[in-house]
C-alpha positions as CSV (number, residue, x, y, z in Angstrom):
1,M,11.7,11.5,-78.5
2,R,14.4,13.9,-77.8
3,T,17.1,12.9,-75.7
4,K,19.7,14.4,-73.1
5,I,22.7,13.5,-71.4
6,I,22.5,13.8,-67.5
7,D,25.2,12.6,-65.7
8,G,26.7,10.3,-68.1
9,T,23.3,8.8,-68.7
10,E,21.1,9.3,-71.9
11,C,17.7,10.2,-70.5
12,Q,14.3,10.3,-72.7
13,E,12.0,13.8,-72.2
14,R,10.6,13.7,-68.4
15,E,12.9,10.6,-67.5
16,V,14.0,11.1,-63.9
17,V,17.3,10.4,-63.0
18,Y,19.1,11.1,-59.9
19,S,22.7,12.2,-59.4
20,D,24.8,10.6,-56.7
21,F,24.8,14.2,-55.3
22,G,28.1,13.9,-54.1
23,A,28.0,10.4,-52.8
24,E,31.3,8.8,-51.8
25,T,31.0,5.5,-50.5
26,K,29.9,2.6,-52.3
27,S,26.9,2.2,-50.5
28,E,25.8,5.9,-50.5
29,K,26.4,5.5,-54.8
30,M,24.2,2.3,-54.8
31,I,21.3,4.0,-52.7
32,A,21.0,7.3,-55.3
33,A,21.4,4.6,-57.7
34,S,18.6,2.3,-56.5
35,K,16.6,6.0,-56.5
36,S,16.6,6.1,-60.6
37,Q,15.1,2.4,-60.6
38,G,11.5,1.4,-60.4
39,E,8.3,3.5,-61.1
40,F,10.1,6.4,-62.3
41,K,11.7,4.2,-65.7
42,T,8.1,3.4,-67.1
43,E,6.0,5.5,-69.0
44,K,3.1,5.1,-67.1
45,G,5.0,5.5,-64.0
46,R,5.7,9.0,-64.8
47,S,2.5,9.9,-66.0
48,N,1.2,9.2,-63.1
49,L,3.6,10.9,-60.9
50,L,4.5,14.1,-63.7
51,K,1.3,15.8,-64.2
52,D,0.9,18.8,-66.3
53,V,-0.1,22.5,-64.3
54,N,-2.0,24.9,-65.6
55,Y,-0.8,27.8,-64.1
56,S,-2.7,31.2,-63.3
57,W,-0.4,33.4,-65.7
58,D,-1.0,30.8,-68.5
59,K,-4.6,33.0,-70.0
60,E,-5.3,30.3,-72.9
61,N,-6.0,27.8,-69.8
62,N,-6.9,30.2,-67.0
63,P,-10.5,30.0,-65.7
64,F,-9.8,33.1,-63.6
65,D,-10.4,36.7,-64.3
66,Y,-8.7,38.9,-61.9
67,A,-9.4,42.5,-63.8
68,E,-12.2,43.1,-61.4
69,T,-10.3,41.8,-58.2
70,D,-6.7,43.4,-58.6
71,K,-5.9,45.1,-55.3
72,T,-2.8,46.7,-54.1
73,F,-1.8,45.4,-50.8
74,S,-2.4,48.9,-49.3
75,D,-6.2,48.4,-50.3
76,L,-6.4,45.3,-48.7
77,I,-5.4,46.0,-45.5
78,E,-7.3,49.5,-45.5
79,N,-10.7,47.7,-46.8
80,E,-10.1,44.2,-44.9
81,G,-9.3,45.6,-41.4
82,F,-6.0,43.8,-41.5
83,V,-4.5,46.9,-39.4
84,N,-5.5,45.7,-36.0
85,D,-3.9,42.1,-37.0
86,P,-1.1,41.7,-34.3
87,E,0.7,39.9,-36.9
88,L,0.6,42.3,-39.2
89,Q,2.2,45.2,-36.9
90,E,5.3,46.5,-37.3
91,K,7.6,45.2,-35.1
92,D,11.4,45.9,-33.5
93,T,13.7,43.3,-34.8
94,E,16.8,45.0,-33.7
95,Y,18.9,42.5,-31.0
96,S,18.7,44.2,-27.5
97,A,21.8,42.9,-25.4
98,G,19.1,43.0,-22.3
99,T,20.8,42.9,-19.4
100,L,24.5,42.1,-20.6
101,P,26.4,45.4,-19.9
102,T,25.5,45.2,-16.6
103,R,26.2,41.7,-15.8
104,L,29.5,42.5,-17.7
105,I,30.5,45.5,-15.3
106,I,29.7,43.0,-12.5
107,L,31.7,40.1,-13.9
108,K,34.6,42.7,-14.0
109,R,34.8,43.3,-10.3
110,P,36.9,41.8,-7.7
111,L,35.5,38.4,-6.3
112,H,34.9,39.7,-2.9
113,I,32.7,42.7,-4.7
114,Q,30.7,40.1,-6.2
115,L,30.5,37.8,-3.0
116,K,29.3,41.5,-1.4
117,D,26.8,42.5,-4.1
118,L,25.3,38.5,-4.8
119,Y,24.5,38.2,-0.6
120,R,23.2,41.6,0.0
121,E,21.6,41.5,-3.4
122,H,19.7,38.3,-2.5
123,A,19.2,39.3,1.2
124,R,17.4,42.5,0.2
125,F,15.5,40.8,-2.1
126,Y,14.1,38.3,0.0
127,K,13.4,40.2,3.2
128,S,11.1,42.6,1.1
129,K,9.5,40.7,-1.4
130,S,9.2,37.0,0.6
131,K,5.6,37.4,1.3
132,N,4.4,37.9,-2.2
133,L,6.9,34.8,-4.2
134,K,5.4,31.6,-4.5
135,E,7.4,28.5,-3.2
136,S,8.9,28.0,-6.8
137,E,10.1,31.5,-7.4
138,L,12.0,31.0,-4.1
139,D,13.6,27.8,-5.3
140,L,14.5,29.3,-7.9
141,L,16.5,32.4,-6.2
142,M,18.0,29.7,-4.1
143,S,19.1,27.8,-7.0
144,D,20.7,31.3,-8.8
145,F,22.4,32.0,-5.3
146,R,24.1,28.5,-4.8
147,F,25.0,28.5,-8.5
148,E,26.5,32.0,-8.0
149,L,28.5,31.2,-4.9
150,H,29.9,28.1,-6.4
151,R,30.6,30.1,-9.7
152,I,33.0,32.9,-7.4
153,I,34.5,30.1,-5.0
154,A,35.8,27.9,-8.2
155,L,37.5,31.4,-9.5
156,G,38.6,32.1,-6.3
157,K,40.3,28.7,-6.3
158,D,42.1,29.4,-9.7
159,V,43.3,32.6,-8.1
160,V,44.7,30.2,-5.0
161,V,46.4,28.0,-7.2
162,D,48.0,30.0,-10.4
163,K,48.7,33.1,-7.9
164,G,48.9,31.9,-4.3
165,G,47.2,33.3,-1.0
166,N,44.1,32.0,0.6
167,M,40.1,32.0,-0.1
168,D,39.7,34.4,3.1
169,T,41.5,37.1,2.1
170,I,40.4,36.6,-1.6
171,L,36.6,36.4,-1.2
172,K,37.0,38.8,2.1
173,A,33.9,36.7,3.6
174,S,34.4,38.9,7.2
175,S,33.0,41.9,5.1
176,I,29.3,40.5,5.0
177,G,29.7,39.4,9.0
178,G,31.0,35.5,8.0
179,G,32.7,35.4,11.3
180,P,35.4,33.3,12.7
181,Q,33.9,30.3,11.7
182,L,33.7,30.8,8.0
183,S,37.2,32.3,8.0
184,T,38.2,28.5,9.3
185,A,36.4,27.1,6.8
186,L,37.6,29.2,4.0
187,R,41.2,28.9,5.2
188,Q,40.7,25.1,5.8
189,L,39.7,25.1,1.8
190,T,42.6,26.8,0.5
191,I,44.7,24.4,2.1
192,L,42.6,21.4,0.3
193,F,42.6,23.1,-3.0
194,K,46.3,23.1,-2.7
195,R,46.7,19.5,-1.9
196,I,44.2,19.0,-4.7
197,E,46.4,20.5,-7.5
198,V,49.4,19.0,-6.1
199,A,47.9,15.8,-6.2
200,Y,46.7,16.2,-9.9
201,E,49.6,17.2,-10.8
202,K,51.6,14.4,-9.7
203,Y,48.6,11.4,-10.6
204,G,46.7,13.0,-13.5
205,F,43.4,12.8,-11.1
206,I,41.8,13.8,-8.0
207,P,42.4,10.8,-5.3
208,R,38.6,9.9,-3.8
209,N,39.5,11.2,-0.2
210,Y,40.2,14.5,-1.3
211,Q,37.5,14.6,-3.6
212,T,34.8,13.5,-0.5
213,K,36.3,16.2,1.4
214,L,36.0,18.8,-1.1
215,N,32.3,18.1,-1.8
216,D,31.7,18.2,1.9
217,A,33.6,21.6,2.6
218,L,31.8,22.9,-0.5
219,S,28.3,22.1,0.8
220,I,29.4,23.3,4.2
221,L,30.2,26.8,2.9
222,V,27.7,27.2,0.4
223,S,24.9,26.1,3.2
224,H,26.5,29.1,5.4
225,F,25.5,31.6,2.9
226,V,22.4,30.2,1.7
227,L,21.4,29.4,5.4
228,D,21.9,33.2,6.4
229,V,19.9,34.5,3.7
230,Y,17.1,32.3,3.1
231,G,17.3,30.8,6.6
232,P,13.9,31.7,7.5
233,E,12.1,30.3,4.6
234,I,13.8,27.1,5.1
235,E,13.1,26.6,8.9
236,R,9.7,27.5,7.5
237,R,9.2,24.6,5.3
238,K,10.9,22.2,7.6
239,T,8.3,23.1,10.4
240,G,5.2,22.8,7.8
241,S,6.8,19.2,6.8
242,N,7.3,18.3,10.8
243,E,3.6,19.1,11.1
244,A,2.5,17.1,8.5
245,S,3.8,14.5,9.4
246,N,2.7,14.8,13.2
247,L,-0.8,14.9,11.6
248,S,-0.1,11.9,9.4
249,Q,0.9,9.9,12.5
250,L,-2.1,11.0,14.5
251,K,-4.6,9.9,11.8
C-alpha cells in the first residue's frame, strides 16, 4: 500500500492525519493530535467514513444522459417562466449615501443654527402630522428630539470648556423664543460646566454633588424644549391617564 509523509508522519493511502493547524500552546497541540486517533486509525472506520463517489462527469458510471436535457440558461429562463421571479430580477447593488450628504451639511453648521433647525423641524412636523401619527411614532420623535438636544448641548459644553463663553450666547436660545427663564438656565449650566471641568482636572473624577446638579440641570433644559414642542401630546396622555385612573377607582 502506498505511503506518504504528511507533517512528519508516514501515512498510508486514505489515512486521515490532522495537522496542528497553527496550534501554539501544549493544550492546542494535544487537541489537534487527538483528532488523528480512534476511528480514523482503523481500516473499517475509514471505509465507513470515506466512501467512493461517482460523479456526474464520470461517463462510465453515469446512469444519466444529459444529451436531451442540455439547455442554456437563457432557454431555461424563457421556457420555465423565471423572468417574473423577483429573486432573479436585476438589482441595483450600488451603495447609496441616502441622507448622509444632507446630514453632513447640517452637522457643519454653527450650533445655534443646528438647534434652531432641530426645534423648527420637530415643531412643524408635529403640528402638521400629529393627528395621523401613532403613539409609538410620536415616542420615537420625542426620543430623537431629546437625543439631538443632548448632542448639541454636549458640543456646546466643549466650546465653553475649550474656548470660553457661555451656553446662552453659543446656542442663542432666545432666537427660538426661549425666554428669560431658559437664558438663566443656560447661564447656570455654563457655570456648572466650568466648575466640573476644574474639579475633574483636580481630582480626576466628577464629584457626586456636581454630577447630581448636572443631571438635574440637563433634565430641566431638555424638558423645556420637549414641552415647548410636544407639550400638547404629553398633556393629552397625562389627561387620559388621569381619566383612566379615576374610572378604575369608581369601579
